[in-house]
ROFIDO-180177 format. One record per residue: x negated, y, z negated of N, C-alpha, C, CB in turn. Coordinates in steps of 0.1 Angstrom, whole numbers, plus 5000, padded with zeros to 4 digits. Glycine has a CB too. Example, Ala and Ser with C-alpha at 12.3 -4.5 7.8 and 13.67 -1.06 7.14 Angstrom:
! ROFIDO-180177
486849434922487749554922486849674922488749554910/487249784929486349894929487150004921485949944943/
***
This chain:
! ROFIDO-180177
499249885000500050005000499150135000500950004988/498050124992497150244992496550275006496050214982/496250165013495650185026496650245036495150055032/497950205034498950255043499250405040500250175041/499250445028499550585024498350675023500250585011/497150625025495950705024495950825034494650625025/496050785047496050895057497150995056495950825071/498450955055499451055053499251145041500850985051/498851085030498651165018497451265020498351085005/496351215026495251305028495551415038494051225034/496451385048496851485058497651595052497651415069/498551555042499351655035498451745027500351595026/497451685020496551765012495751855020495551665005/495251815032494551905041495352025046493951825053/496551995050497452105055497652205044498752045060/497952165031498152255020496852325017498752175008/495752255017494552325013494052425023493452215011/494352405036493952495046495152575051493352415058/495952615041497152695045496852825052498052715033/495652885049495353015055495152995070494153075048/494752875074494652845088495852785095493452755091/496452695087497652625092498952705093497852495085/499052805083500252885083500452965096500252975071/499453035101499653105114499853005125498353185117/499252885124499452785135500852735135498452665133/501452705123502852665122503852765126503152615107/503552895122504453005126504453025141504053135119/503253005147503153015161504052905168501753005166/503852785163504652675169506152695167504252545162/506552735155507952755153508552865162508252795138/507752975163508253085171508353055186507353205170/507352985191507352945205508452845208506052885210/508652745199509752645201511052715200509652535190/511252805191512552885190512852965202512552975178/511853035207512053115219512353035231510753205222/511552925233511852835244513252775244510752725245/513652735232514952675230516052775233515152615216/515952895228516953005231517153025246516553135224/516053035253516153065267516652945275514753105273/516252825271516652705278518152675275515852575273/518552695263519952675259520952775267520152695244/520552905267521452995273521352985288521053135269/520252935294520152915308521152815314518752875312/521452715306522352605310523652595303521652475309/523952695295525252695287526452715296525152795275/527452625295528652645303529552755298529452515303/529552785285530352895280529853025286530252895265/528553045286528053175291528253185306526553185288/528153065313528353065327529753105331528052935333/530753095322532153125326532453275325533053055316/531453355320531653505319531353565332530853565307/531953685335531553755347530153805347532553875349/529453795358528053845360527053765352527953995357/527453655346526553575338525553505346527353475329/525853485359524853405368523553475368525453385382/523553605370522253675370521453665357522453825374/522253675346521553665333520953525331522653685322/521653415336521153285334519953255343522153185337/519953315355518753305364517553365358519053375378/517753485352516553555345516153475333517053705341/517053415326516653335314515853215319517853305306/516353155330515653035335514153065339516352975347/513953185345512653225349511853255336512653355358/512553315326511853345314511453215306512753425305/512253115308511952985302510652925307513152885304/510452945321509152895327507952975322509252905342/508153105321507053195317506753165302507453345318/507753145294507453115279506852985278508853125271/507252885286506652755285505152755289507352655295/504752835299503352845303502552915292503252925316/503053035287502253105277502253035264502853245276/503352955261503352885248502352775248504752825246/502152705260501152605260499752665258501152535274/499452775264498152845263497952885248498052965272/499052945242498952995229498752885219500153075225/499452775220499352665211497952605212500352555214/497452585224496052525225495052625219495752505240/495252755221494352855215494352845200494652995220/495552845194495552845179495052715174497052865175/495352605181494752475176493252475176495352355185/492652535187491252545188490652625177490852605202/491352735174490952825163490952745149491952945162/491952675147492052595134490952495134493452525133/490652425145489652315145488252375143489652235158/487952495149486652555147486452595132486552685156/487452635125487352675111487152555102488552755107/487452435108487352315099486152225103488652235100/485252275110484052195114483252145102483152275123/483052225092482352185081483052075073482052305071/484352085072485151985065485151855073486652025064/485251855086485251735094483851675094485651755108/482751755093481451705092481251635079480451815094/481851685068481751625055482351485055482351705044/483451465062484151335063483151235070485451345071/482451285080481451195087480351155078480851275100/479851245069478851215060479351115050478351345053/480551125046481151035036481450895041482451095030/481250875054481450745060482650725069481550645049/483450825071484650815080484150815094485650925077/484550715102484250705116485150795124484350555121/484850805137485650885145487150845146485050895159/487350705146488650655147489450695134488650505149/488750695122489450735110489850885110488550705098/488950965115489251105116490351135126487951185120/490351055137491351075147492751035141491150985160/492750925133494050885127494550995117493850755119/493551055110493951165101494551285109492751215093/493851315120494351425129495751395134493451455140/496051275137497351235142498451265132497351085146/498151225119499151255108499351405106498651185095/498251475107498351625105499151685116496951695104/498951635129499751685140501251645139499251625153/501551525134502951485132503651575122503051345127/502951615111503451705101503751845107502551715089/502751895115502952025122504152015132501652065129/504251905139505351895148506751895141505251765157/506751825129507951825121508351965117507851725109/507352045113507552175109508052265121506352245103/507552235133507952305145509352285148507052275156/509952175144511352155146512252255140511852015141/511752325130512452445124512752545135511652505113/511852545145512052635157513352605164510952635166/513752475165514952435172516152485164515052285174/516052475150517152525141517352675143516852485127/516152745142516252895144516752925158514852955142/516352855168516752885181518252865183516052805191/518752755177520252725178521052835171520552595171/520552885159521352985152521353115160520653015138/520153155166520153275174520953265186518653315177/520953155193521753125205523253145202521452995211/523653085191525053095188525453235184525352995176/524653305177524953445174525053525187523853505165/524153505196524153575209525453545217522953535218/525953415217527153385224528353445217527253225224/528353445204529453505197529553655200529353485181/528453725200528453865203528753895217527053925200/528253805227528653825241530053805243527753735249/530653705237532053675238532953785233532453545231/532553835221533353945215533354075224532753985201/532254095232532154215240532754195254530754255241/532654075260533054055274534353975276531953995281/534953915266536053825268537253905272536353745256/538153835280539353895284540453865274539853845298/540853965266541753935255543153895259541854065246/543453935272544853895277544953745279545153975290/543753675280543853535282543753455269542653495291/543553525258543453455245544753445239542453535235/545453345243546853325239547053215229547753285251/545953145225546153045214546453115201544852965213/547453055194547853105181547552995171549353145180/546553005163546152895154547252875143544852925147/547252745138548152715128547752775115548252555126/548652775105548252825092547152745085549552825083/546452815076545352745069545752625061544652845060/546952625055547352505047547652395056548552545039/548252415068548452315078547152255083549352365089/546252345086544952295091544252215081544052415095/544252255068543552175058544152035056543652255044/545552035057546151905056545851815068547751915056/545751865080545351795092543851745090545451875104/543051825086541651785084541451675074540751905080/542151685063542051585053542751455057542751625040/543851465065544451345070543651265079545851375076/542851345087541951275097540551245091541751365109/540051335083538651325078538451215067538251455072/539451205058539351115047539250965052540451125037/540150925061540050785066538750765074541250755075/538350865081537050845089535950825079536850965099/535850915069534850905059534850775052534951015049/536050725048536150595041535650485050537550575036/536050485063535650375072534150375074536350385085/533550495074532050495076531350455063531650635080/531950485051531250455039531550315034531550555028/532650255038533050125033531950025036534350085040/531350015048530349925050529149945042529949925065/528750065039527550085030527850035016527250245029/529050055011529450004998529449854998530850064993/529949795008530049645009528549595010530849605021/527649665017526349615019525549615005525549705028/525849714997525249714983525749594975525649844976/527049564976527649454969526949324974529149444970/526849324988526349204994524949174990526449215009/524149284989522749264985522649204971521949404986/523449254962523549204949523849054949524549274940/524749014957525148864958524048784964526448854967/523348834974522248764980521148744970521648834993/520748854963519648844953520148744941519348984947/521348754938521848664927521848524931523248704923/522248494943522248354948520848294949522948334961/519948384954518548334955517948304941517648444962/518348384931517748354918518548254910517748484910/519848254911520648164902520848034909522048234900/521248034922521547904928520247834932522347924941/519247904937518047844942516847854932517547914955/517147914920516147924909514847994913515947784904/514948094922513748164926513448284916513848224940/512248324914511948434906512348564913510348444903/512448674905512948794911511948844922513048904900/510648824920509748864930509848784943508248854925/510048654942510248574954511548604961510248424950/512548624953513848664959513748794967514948664949/513048894960512949024966512149014979512249124956/511148924979510248914991511148855003509048814988/511948755000512748695010513848795015513548575005/514448875006515448975010514749085018516149034998/513449115014512749215022512449175036511349245015/512149055038511949005052513249015060511448855052/514348985054515649005061515849155064516848945053/515549245054515749385056514849435068515449465044/513649385069512749425080513349395093511349355078/513949275094514549235107515749315110514949085106/516549355099517749435101517449575105518549435088/516249625102515849765106515849775122514549795101/515549665129515449675143516749695150514749545149/517849615147519149645153519649785149520149545149/519449825137519949955133519250065141519749975118/517950055143517150155150517650155165515650125150/517750045171518250035185519650095187518149895191/520550065177521950115178521950265177522750055167/521050325169521050465168520650535181520050515158/519950465191519650515204520750485214518350465208/521450375212522450325222523750405221522650185221/524350405209525750455209525950605211526350415196/524950695209525250835212525550855226524050925208/525050775235525350795250526750765252524450705258/527250655246528650625248529650715240528950475243/529250755228530050845220530350985227529550865206/529451025236529651145242530851145251528351185251/531351035255532551025263533851035255532550895271/533851005242535051005234535751135234534750965220/535051255232535851385232536651405245534851495231/536151355257536851365269538151285269535951325281/538051165263539251085261540251145252538850945256/539751205241540751285232541351395240539951335220/540651465248541151585255542251535265540051665263/541951415272542951365281544251325274542351245289/544051265263545251225255546051345251544951135243/545351455247546051575243546851635255545051675238/546351615267547051655279548151555284546151685290/548351445276549251345280548751275293550651395282/547451275296546951215308546451075304545751305314/547350985303546950845298546150775308548250765295/546350795321545450735331544050785330546050755345/543850915328542550965326541850915314542551115326/542550905303542050855290541550715292543050865279/542450635299542050495302540850485310543250425309/540650565320539450555328538150595319539550655340/538350695311537150735303536850625292537450865295/537850565286537550465276536950335283538850425269/537450305295536850195303535450225306537650165315/535150345309533750385312532850375299533650525317/533450405288532650395275532350245272533450455264/533350165275533150015273532049965282534449935275/532050005295531049965305529650005301531450015319/529550135297528250185293527750115280528350335291/528550095270528050025259527749875262529150025248/528449815271528049685275526749685283529149625284/526549785292525349795300524049815291525449905310/524249895280523149925271522949825260523350065265/524049785253523949705241523649555244525249715233/524249505254524049365258522549335260524949325269/521949405270520449375272519649395260519949445284/519949505252519149535240519249425230519549665234/520449375228520649265218519949135223522049245216/520249095235519648975240518148985241520248935254/517649095245516149115245515549105232515849255251/516149165221515649145208515748995203516449235198/516748925207516948795203515848695209518348745207/515648705223514748615229513248645226514948625244/512948765223511548805219511448845204511048915228/512248785196512348825182511048825175513448745175/510448705174509248695166508048775172508748545165/507848775185506748855191506949005188506648835206/508249055189508449195186508149225172509949225189/508549145162508249165148506749175146508949065139/506049085152504549085150503949205156503948955157/504549255167504049375174504249505165504849405187/505449515158505749635150505149625136507249655150/504749505132504249485118502849425119505249405109/501849485124500549425126499849395112499649515134/500149475102499549465089500249365080499449595082/501449315085502249225077502649105085503449295071/501649035090501848925100502748815094500548865105/502448775081503248665075504748705074502648625062/504948825070506348875068506948885082506349015061/506248925092506748945106507148805111505749005115/506348705109506648565114507948515106505448475111/508048545094509248505086510448585090509048525071/510348705094511448785098511948765113511148935097/511048695121511448665135512748585136510348595141/512948475129514148405131515348485126514148275122/515248575117516348665113516748755125515948745101/515748815131515948905142516648835154514648975147/516248705155516948625166518448625165516348485166/518948615153520348625151520848765151520748555137/520148855144520548995143520549065157519649065133/519749015166519749075180521149065186518749005189/521748945184523148935189524049015181523548785188/523849035168524649115159524649265164524249105145/523449305170523349445175524449475185521949465181/524749375193525849395203527149435197526049275212/527449365186528749385179528749515170529149265171/527549545166527349675158527749795167525949695153/527249795180527549895189528949895193526649885202/529549785195530949775199531849815187531349625203/531449785175532249835163532249985163531649775150/531150045164531050195164531950255175529650245165/531950195187532750245198534250225195532350185211/534550105191536050075189536550155178536249925187/535750175167536250265156536550405161535150275145/535650455170535950595175537150595184534650635183/537350485192538550485201539850485192538450365210/539850395182541050395173541250525167540850285163/540250595163540350725157540850825167539050775151/540450815180540950895190542450875193540150875203/542950755191544350725193545150765181544550575195/544550825170545250865158545450745148546550915162/544750645150544850525141543550525132544950395149/543450635124542250645116542150545105542150785110/543250485100543250395089542850255093544550395082/543050215105542750085110541350045108543150065124/540350135112538950095110538550065095538050205115/539250135086539050095072539449955069539850195062/540549915074541049775072540149675078542449765078/539749695091538849595098537449585091538749635113/536949705087535649705080535649625067535049845078/536749645060536849575047537049425049538149625039/537849385059537949245062536649185066539049225074/535849255075534549205079533649195067533949285090/533649295058532849295047533149185037532949425039/534349145035534749035027534248905033536349035025/534348895046533848775053532348755050534148775068/531648865051530148865049529848825035529549005052/530548885025530248855011530548705008531148935002/531648655013531948505011530948415017533448475016/530648445030529648365037528248365030529548405052/527848485026526548495019526548415006526248635016/527648414999527748344986527448194988529148364980/528048134999527947995001526747955009529147945009/526348035019525248005028523848025021525248085041/523748145015522448175008522248084996522448325004/523348044990523247954978522947804982524447954971/522947774996522647645000521147635002523347615014/520447534995518947524997518547505011518447414988/519347435019518847405033518947525042519747295038/519747625038519947745046519147865041521447785048/519347885027518547985020518848125026517047955022/517848205027517948345031518448355046516648425030/518248245054518748245068520248265069518248115075/520948245057522348265058522748405058523048205045/521848505054522148645054522348695068521048725047/521448675078521748725092522948655098520548705100/523248525095524348455100525648525095524348305096/525748555082526948625077527048765082526848625062/525948835085526048965091526548965105524649035091/526148865113526648845126528148815126525948735134/528548725117530048695116530848815111530248575107/530248895102530949015097531249105109530049085087/530249145117530549245128531349175139529149285134/531249045141532048975151533548985147531648835152/533848965134535248975129535749115131535348935115/534949215127535349355129535649395143534249455123/534749345152534949385167536149315172533749345175/536349185169537549115174538849185170537548965169/538949225157540149295152540249435159540049315137/539149505160539149635167539649625181537849705166/539049525189539449515203540949475204538649395209/541449405195542949375195543749495193543249265184/543349575183544149705180543949805191543649765167/542749815198542649905209543549855220541149905214/543549725223544449675233545949695230544249525235/546249685217547649705213548149845214547849655198/547349945211547750085211547350165223547150145199/546650095233546350165245547550175254545150095252/547850295259548950305269548750215281549150445273/547550205286547250115297546250015291546650195309/546549885291545849785285544449765291546549645285/543349775283541949755288541749615293540949795278/541049595304540749465310539349425305540849465326/539249355294537949325288537149235296538249265274/537749135302536949035310536349105322537948925316/537049195328536449275340535349365335537549355347/535449415323534449515318533149435314534949585306/533249325307532149255301531449145310532449205288/532149085319531748965326530348995333532748925337/530249095342529049115349527849165340529249225359/528049255330526949285321526449165313527349395312/527349075309526948955302526048865311528148875297/526448845323525648765332524348825335526448745346/524348955338523049025341522149025329523349175345/522649035317521849035305521248905302522749085293/522048795304521548665302520348635312522648555304/520548675325519448655334518248745330519948695349/518448865325517348945321516648885309517949085317/517348825299516748755288515948645292517848715278/516448565302515648455307514348495314516448375317/514448605322513248655328512248705318513648775338/512648785308511748835298511048715290512548925288/511848615286511348495279510348425288512448405275/510648405301509748325310508448405312510448305323/508548535314507348615317506448625304507648755321/507048635292506348635280505548505278507248665268/506248395280505648255279504548235288506648145281/504648285301503548265311502448355307504148305325/502748485303501648575300500848525287502148715297/501548465278500848425266499848315269501848375255/500148235279499148125283498048185291499848025291/498348285300497248345308496348435300497948425320/496948505291496148605283495548555270496948725280/495648425268495148365255493648385255495548215255/493148465245491748485243491248595252490948365246/492148665260491648765270491148895263492748805279/491548915250491149035243490149015233492449105237/489548895233488448865223487248955224488048715224/486848975236485649065238485949205234485249065253/487149255236487449395232487549405217488849435238/488049295210488149295196486749285190488949175191/485849215196484449215191483749345192483649105199/484049425202483549565203484049655192483749625217/485349635188485949715178485549685164487449705180/485349555161485149515147483949415146486449445141/483349415134482249315132482749205123481149395125/483749225115484349115107485049005115485349175096/484548885114485248775122486748765120484548635119/487148785108488648775106489348885113488948785091/488849005113489549115120489449095135488849245116/488349035140488249005154489348915159486848945157/489448805151490548705154491948765153490448585145/492148845143493448905140493848995152493548975127/492949085155493249185166493249135180492249305165/492449025182492448955195493848895197491348845196/494348835187495748775188496748885189496048685176/496648995181497649095181497649165195497249205171/496549205201496549265214497049185225495049315217/496749055224497348965234498848955233496748815233/499348945221500848945218501449075223501148925203/500849185220501349315225501449325240500549435219/500449275247500449285261501549195267499049245267/501649075261502748975265504149035263502548845258/504349095251505649155249505949265259505649215234/505049355261505249465271505549415285504049555271/504749305289505049245302506449185302503949145305/506849115292508149055291509249155292508348975279/509049265284510049375284510149445298509749485274/508949465304508949525318509649435328507449545322/509349305327510049215336511549215334509549075334/512049215321513449225318514049355323513649215303/513349465322513949595326514049595342513049715322/513049545349513149545363514249455368511849495369/514349335362515449235366516849295363515249095359/516949355352518249405348518649525356518249445333/517649615359517949735367518349685381516749815368/517749585387518149545400519549485400517149435406/519849405390521149345389522249445386521149235377/521949545378523049655376523349715389522449755366/522349745398522649815410523249715420521349875416/522749595421523149495431524649445428522249375431/524949435415526349385411527249495410526249305399/526849625412527649745410528349745397528649755421/527549725386528049725373528349865368527149655363/527449955372527650095368528350175379526250165365/529250255375530050345385529750485382531550315383/530050565393529750715392530650775380530050775405/531850725379532650785368532150755354534150735370/531350655353530850615340529850715335530250475340/529050775343527950865339528251005342526650815346/529351045349529551185353529651275340530851195361/530251215329530551305318529351305308531751255311/528351225310527251225300526251335305526551085299/525251375296524351475300523451435312523351515288/523351525322522551495334523151385343521151465331/524451365341525151255348525151265363526551245343/525351395368525351415383523951375389525651555386/522951415382521551375388521351225388520451445379/521851155378521751015377522550945388522150955364/523751005391524550955402523850955415525951025403/523251075418522451095431521251005431522051235432/520550985420519350905419519650755422518650925406/520750705416521050565418522050535429521650515405/522450645436523450625447524750555442522850555459/525250605431526450535425527750585432526550565410/528750505432529950535439531150525428530250435451/
***
């Protein structure tokens, strides 16, 4: 643990100790990021484009965005050079104390990450300034004769917000509460039923948690793309355009299938190699977490579908149904964990199985309710058949290429590891790690190519599916979608 936290802790200490140098550097980064964001945001904002004579303003801001980008790059490089020159003596001292160039480089990477995190404040400042500008511009240039909306009373609005917000909040927090209870049951069964010590039980549960982090991380990247379509469906329903809402919801299902299915199957077929890749310093834990990820990769598909179907039910005004389905799935998970984890032959491997069954039950119930309350019934077989077939072929290609590459590249990185390290154990460890990393990347690349070709060849993706997402029109032209 000390080795893991040494560089981050030393980087924080360095930034704080050299605040007279880093403070101007951070302020420069924040100011340039804020200025660039303001110009970029206003250059492409649809609200500003709707005002008279706004086209000229946006053209000038787009040109200013280019100019600011060029000068910001020069300025940031200059300030970084200034900071590094002032720290030559400090870096030389590190060299005298025995730190090699790779150690110093790792330290610089952590310091850069902290500076980049601070520069994100520029995005926050830029957002605030942009919104203030739009409010002022709207107040000055809007046509008041067109402002015919009469808002409801404050008490009515509060009741509506609470009626919608409380069920949504409960449905989102119910799974977290059930997971806490579930963790207690898993730890209890490992200690009471299997007679393991608290440390051994915590180690097994930690391996499961490591595997669970991967689906959660992938889901956080997948579902925002799909969720961007839900407001359009809500707007169509508000206009009583049920056909339009049906098209948008069908597009959301297709996109989630196109993204979640290959992600889940890819994690499942390359589970152990991926865990070894992301946990190089914890190889034994990574090998133990691999079988968990094999099951949880499939669970990822249902996690993404659960999030989408919850949002669709909330769009239909059925905010309470997701609470019911999540509670039912959570109860299934708790019961299965109690029996499976307590079985000596299954042990901790029962935890990912119960997680998969939990999300499967939730999704089946959600899909039924979406079908029941949709004005035009969704055609699930038509939506999911082609993506499932393409994802299975993609998984087979990734698995085959990884297996072939692991045979071809066996021992290929031994010479490189010998140049990097003198310790025989480290040489062996890094030779195996680099070979595994290369094989995983080749397998993923093969899967991406095969899946991309199948998506286009089978016409899985349609123009209407991506038109409403950011940069959708460019993607339509690039892929020649219809």
